[in-house]
N, C-alpha and C positions, 0 to 999 in steps of 0.2 A: 275474629278478622273482619274489617269491614268490606273490604275488596280484594279479589285475588290478586296475584302478581300474573303481570304479561307472561304467558308462556307457563304457567303453571299447569302443568300435568294431570294432577288430579286437584278438584274443587269439590268440595262436600257442600251441598246447600244449607247445612244446618249451621256451618261457620260462617256463612256470608250475613251481613247486617244489610237490610234492606234500607234505602233512603226514599223521602216521600217526593215522587216525582210530580205530582200534583195531587189535587183534593181527591182522596180515596183511591188512590194509585200508590203504589209500593215497587219499587224497581231494585231489583237485585243484578247486579254485573256479575256473570259467571265465568267462564273459561274465555279466554281471547288471546289471540297474536296479531300481528300488524295487520294479516289478510282477512281474519274475520272474528266475530264475537257473538255470544250465546248471551242473552238476557232474559230473566223473567219477570213478568210484570204481574202484579196481584191486583186485581180491581175488583170495588165495592161495588153494589148496584147502583147503578145511577151515576158511576163515575165517568167521566169523559176524557177521552183522549183526543187533544184538540187539533183540528185539522193543520196539517203543516206538510213539507217536504224537505230533503237532504239528499244531500249526493253519495248516499250508500243505498245498493240494492239490499232488499231485506224481505226476507222470507218468515212469515208469523204462523205459529202452529197454536189453535186454540186447545189447551190441555184441560180445559174447565170452563164451564160457564156458558154465557149466550151474549153474543155482541153484534150490534147493527155497526157496520164497516161502511165506510166511503172511500171509495179508492177511484181516483179523477172524478168523472161523472158518474159513477155507479154506487147504488147503494144495496146492500145485501145482509140479510140475518145470517151469521155463521155460530156454529156451536162445536162443543168437543170434538176434537178429531179432523177437523177442517183446518185447510191451509190457504194462506193467502201469499200471493208473489206482487211485492211493490217494487217497481224498478226505479232507479236513483231518479230525482226529480219530480217524481208525480205527488202530487198532494193527495194526503189520506189521513184518516181519523177515525174514531170509533165512540159508541156509546155502549156502556155496559148494561146489557139487560137482565142478566142473572149474574151474581158475583161469580167471578172466575179467575183464569189464568193464562195470559197469553204467553208464549215461548217466542223470541226473536232473534234471528239470525241475520247479523249485519256482514256485508263485505263491501269495503274495508271496514275495520273496525271502528267505532264511534269514539274518537278521542275526548268527545265533549261530555261524555258518560263517565269518565275517570277524574 
């Protein structure tokens, strides 16, 4: 299975095929409905999540690794267990300092990821 269906109740990571989001970044869309979406991003060391913004509120959970994040005018280094809140419209991005995984929750869902 490449991506789960909208409103799919059970989504098993092993069944989801990732897509190359950018150099060194693989994205897996996991469970989602109209109101929210869960996405796993696997980063190689040195990979960049370029600065961008979107009309979705986003919470990022650092599952593993270490990242330098920019949110608005602030830069901070985050690591496993840390959480970030990015309100809709705020510019944000990251650089992966140590190979890791970010788990993003978006509201509403990101139709552009489907």
